[in-house]
N, C-alpha and C positions, 0 to 999 in steps of 0.2 A: 413234616407237615401232614396232619391227619385230614381225612376226607369224611364228612358226615354221612351217615347212612340214611338220614331222613331230614326233612326240611325244617319242620316247625312243630314244637310240642303241642301247641293248642291250635292247630290249623283247622280244626273242625268246628266244634261248638263254641269255642271262645271267640271266633270271628263274629258270630251272631251276638254274643254278649257284648262285645266291644262296640258293635254298631248301635245296639240299643242304648247302651250307657252313654255313648257319644252323642246320640241324637237328643237324649233327655238333657244332658249337660248343655248342649248348644241352645236348646229351646229356653232353658232357664237363664243362661247367660245373655241371650239376645233380648229377653224381656227386661232384664235389669239394665242392659245397655241402652235400650230405648228410653227408659225413664231417667237414668242418671244424668245424661248429657244435657238436654235442653233446659233443665230446670234452673234457670239463672235467677228468677224471681222467687226467693225463698219465703215461705210463710213463717212468721215468727212463732213457732210452737214451743211450749215449755218443755224442759227436760230436767232430769236430775243426774247427779254424777254416778249413782250406783243403781243396779237392777239385780234382783234375784228372782229365780223362778224354777219351775219344774216342767218336764215334758215327757211325752212318750214318743218313741222313734220306731220306724219300720225300715229295716235294711233288706235289700234284695240283691241276689247275685245269681247270674245265669251260668250254670255248668253245662257240660256237653250234652246232657240228656234231660235236664230238669231245671226248674227255677226254684230257688230256695229263699224263703222269707223268714225273718226273725224279728220279734217285737221286743223292745227294751224300754226301760224307764230310767230317768235320771234327773239331774239338776243343772242349773245354769247360773252364771254370774257374769255381769257386764260392768265395765267402767267406761263411762262416756267422756272421752277426751274433749269433745265439742259436740255440737248438735249434729254433725255429719260423720264423725269418726268415733269408734268405740273399740275397746279391747274386749273380746267376747270369748268366754270359756264355757265348755260343756262337758259333762260326764254322763255316759250311758252304760247301763248294765243290762245284759241280755240273759235272763234266767234259764232259758232252755239249754239242756245238756246236749250240745250239737254233736251229731255224727257226721264227720266230713264226707263229702261226695263231690267229685269222684275220688277214687283211692289215691290219686297222685297228691291230693291236698292233705292227706292224713298225717304227714310228717310236719306240717306247718300250722294246721288248724285242729280244733277239737275242744269239746267241753263248753263251758260258759264263757261268753265273750264280754269284754269291757273295753270302752273307748274313752280316751281322754284327748281333747283337742282344745286349742286356744289360739286366737289370732285376731285379725283385724276385720271389723264389719264397718262398711262405709256406704252412705247413700243419702237419702233425704227423708224428712217426715214433716207432715203438716199436722193439723190439729187432731185429725181422726185416723190417719193412715200413714204408713211409712214403707219404703221399699229400699232394700240394701243388697249389696253384693258382699261376699265373704270369702276369705282365704285363711284357712286355719290348719296349721300343722299340729301333729300330736302323735299318739301311739294307739295301736290296737293290740289287745292281749288276749290270748286263749289259755284257759286254765287247765286243759286236759289233752295234751298232745302225746301221741303214742311214742314209746321208746321201743325200737325194733329188737334191741339186744336184751330186753327184759319184758317179755309178754305180760300184759296186765299192769305194767308200770307206766306212769305218765309224768310229764313235767309241764311247766308253763313256758309258752313262747310269746315274746313281745316283739312287734314290728313297728317300724316308722309308718306313719299315715299322713295323708294330706287331703283335706276336704276343700272343694271348690263348689260354690253355688250361690243361691239367692235367698232372701228373707222378705216375707211380707208381714207387717205388723198392723194390727188394728187397736185403737185406743178407746175402749168403752168409757173410761173415766180418765182423769188426769194422772192417776197413779197406776192403773192396771193396763197390761199389755197382753193381747192375744196374738200369739206368734206362730207363723207357718214357715217351716224351712224345707228346702229341697236342694239336693246337690249330689255330687259324685265324690266318693271317697276312694282314694288310691292308697294301696298298702304295699310297701316294699318287703317281700318275703326273702330274706337272705338265705344263702346256701347253708346247709346243715350237714355235718359229717356224723353219721350214725354208726356206732361200733356194733359189729355182728359177732358171732361166735368164732373161736379159733383165730382171733386176730384180724379177721376181715372187716371191712368197713364199706359203707354205702353213702354216697353223696345225695342228699335230698336237694333237688335243684331249686334255685331261687327264681323268682319272677315277680312281676307287678300285678297285683289283683285289683279288680275294679268292683265297687259296690255302689248301688243306687240307694240313696238314703233320704227319707222324709221324716219330719217330726212336727208335732203340734204341742204347744205349751202355753203356760200362763205365767207371766212375770209381774213383779211389783216394783215400782220406783221408790227408792229410799232416799231420804234427805230433802233438802230445800229445793224447790222448783226454781228454775231460772231460765233466762234466755241469753243465748250467746250472740255476740256481735262478730260476724264472720269477717275475716281479713283476707286479703289477697295473698297468693303465693308469689313465687318468683316470676320474672318476666323474660321475654325473648321468645321468638318463634322457632329458632334453630337450636339444636343441641347435638353435640358429639361427645362420645365417651367410650370407655372400655368396661369389660366385665369379666369376672371369673365364674364359670358354670360347673355344675355337677349333674351328670346325666346318668340315670338308672334305667337300664333296659335289658331285656333278655337277649343274649347274644348266641353265637354258634355253640353247638353241643350243649344247649340248654343251660349255659352258664350266665349268671346275672352279671352284666357289665356295669361297674361303677366308674364312670369316666370323668376325670377332671379336664377342663378345657378353658381357653381364654379367647377373647375376641373383641370386636368393636361394635359400636352402635351409633345410629344416626336417627334423629327425630325431627319432624317438622310439624308444628302445631297449627292446624287449621283454625281452631278456636281454643278457648281456655279449657274446654271439656273434651275436645276431640283432636287427636294427633295421629300422624302416620309414622310408624315405627319400623325400622330396619335393623336387624342384628345378624352378625355372622360370627360363628364360633368354630374353633379348631380343637379337637380332642386328640391330644398328642400321643397317648399311649397305644402301643401295638400289642394286642393280646396273642398274636401268632396262632390264632385259630381262624379258619375261614370256612365258608360254605358258598353255595351258588349265588346268594343274595347279599351277603355281608362279610366283613372281615377287614382287619387292618385298622388304620387310623381313620377318624371320622371328621368330615367337614359338614357344617350345618348352617343353614340360613333361613330366617323367617322374616316376612314382610307383610305388614297389615296395620289395621287401626287399633288404637287404644282409646278408651273413653272412660271418663270418670269425673272426679272432683279434685280441685286444687285450692286449698284454703289453709290459712293459719300456719304457714310454714311447713306444710306437708301436703301430699296428694296421694290418692289411691285410684286405681284404674282397672278396668277389665281389658284383656287383650284377646284378639281374634286374628291369628296370624298364620296363613298358609306359607309353605316354603318347601325346603328339600333337606334330605340327609344323604350324604354321599360317602360310601365306603371305598377306601383306596385299594383294597385287595380282595377280589372275589374270583371264584373258579368258574370257568366257562368251557374248557376244552380238555377232554380226557383221552384224546386219541393217542397220546404218547405215554399215558400213565402206566406203570409207575416210574418210567424213565425220565430223568430231568432233561431239559427244564420244563416245568409245569407252567403253562401260561396263565397269568392273572390279568384282570382288568378292573377298572373303576366302575362301580355300579351306583347309580343315583336314583332315589325314590322320592315320591311326593310325601310330604309330612304336614302336620298341622299342630299348632301350639295354642292352647286356650288356657287362660288362667288369670292371675292377679298380679298387680304391680303396686308396690309401696315406695313412695319417694319422700325424702326429706330435703329441705332447702336451707343449708347453713347460711347462704347469702343469696342475693338477687340473681346470681349467675351460676352458682354451684348446685349440683344435685347428687345426692347419695341415694342409690336405687337398689331395691330388692325385688326379684321376680320369683314366682312359683307357678308351675304350669303342668298341664297334662299334654304329653307329646304322643301323637298318634302317627304311626308310620304305615304306609300302604305299599306293600311289595307286589309288583306286578309279575305276571308269568315270564319265564325266561327259558330260552332254548339252550340246552347243554349238549355238546357234541361228544359222542362216544365212538369206540372203535367200530361198532356195528350199528351206526346210525346216530340218532339223537333222542333226547327225552326233554319234555317240557316241565320245568319246575313250576308248581302251582303258585297262584297268588295267595297272599294272606296278609294279616295285619298284626301289629304289635302295639302295646301300650307301655308308656314310660313316664317317669317323673323327672322333671328338670327344675333345679333351683339355681339361682345366680345372684351375685351381688356385684355392684359396679358404681362408677362415678360418672359425672357428666359436667359439661360446661356449656352454658347457654349464651347465645349472642344474637 
């Protein structure tokens, strides 16, 4: 059992970055939340099945000593399933030849950046204005990432990405759309083994990066204009179900943990657009690496509201759920180290999960559900006992991505 020499890779500047990005995402999500729910009387605004457009995007990321901004251009395509649901795809290219900063990111980023994302956009629109929430997975790709074993040589690195945010649309005419997007993009940077000279190698650590992204664009509606007759979704106030989850988060020794887990869920609908959601998950793998704040198997629970739209055999929601994440094996007492037994204890931390939910209703009682969210974990200070007194492990935060799929039964 190894003991870490330090607590957290990004305990300094990345804490500020996470606080800023989290604040912006919550502000956008809360705005969409307030507009999505109470709009039960829908104005019959025309729409078409297809939209194409162009946009310019601004991406910002906060490093330990600087704020980096990058401007890109791209295109957009949307297929409107109904007047409230759409499949939304976007491509952006950032022409600046990026120099990674700080140096720790040089093995994961560099060169010109491109982003491909596609997912669900849902909300409401009237004759002149529309407001939507969006959850869009995709990829982020960097064209010039350094190879340590070959100075001056580079290769392309592509990472999984997830965008969460909101959309404001203005309709100057029946066919044109002026669109404003704001959101947070999470990118999963996987571990990378870099070969050095004389057979040696270096592991470039994996982590979850957070970008704040805004864009402004112009779109055009293609095809025949029409009006949709909205239908109700399934009925029943209570729902129970199970889910399978996948959690990506930086763990001990700066190793990215990709944790599968399973659990249960309970939902109570206060209204058709607002429900209280509770879910508990158990991540059963034991990585056999621990530190003062985390280690071992993970127990997780989130409890809070979800708000959105349920129409035409499907529903989409935003979720705002505080909760906890509990690690079964952490270090706390080194007074007998290195002689066994080394005492371990469970450590539980406050956490928050914000994101999107997509539901399909095969029948009036059955639900097929997909979740994607930004998990933020807050590690408080902890006293660790040593032979010559004690030391306080500092507080810090971590960002993670969690996706899940599950089923439910309403009654």
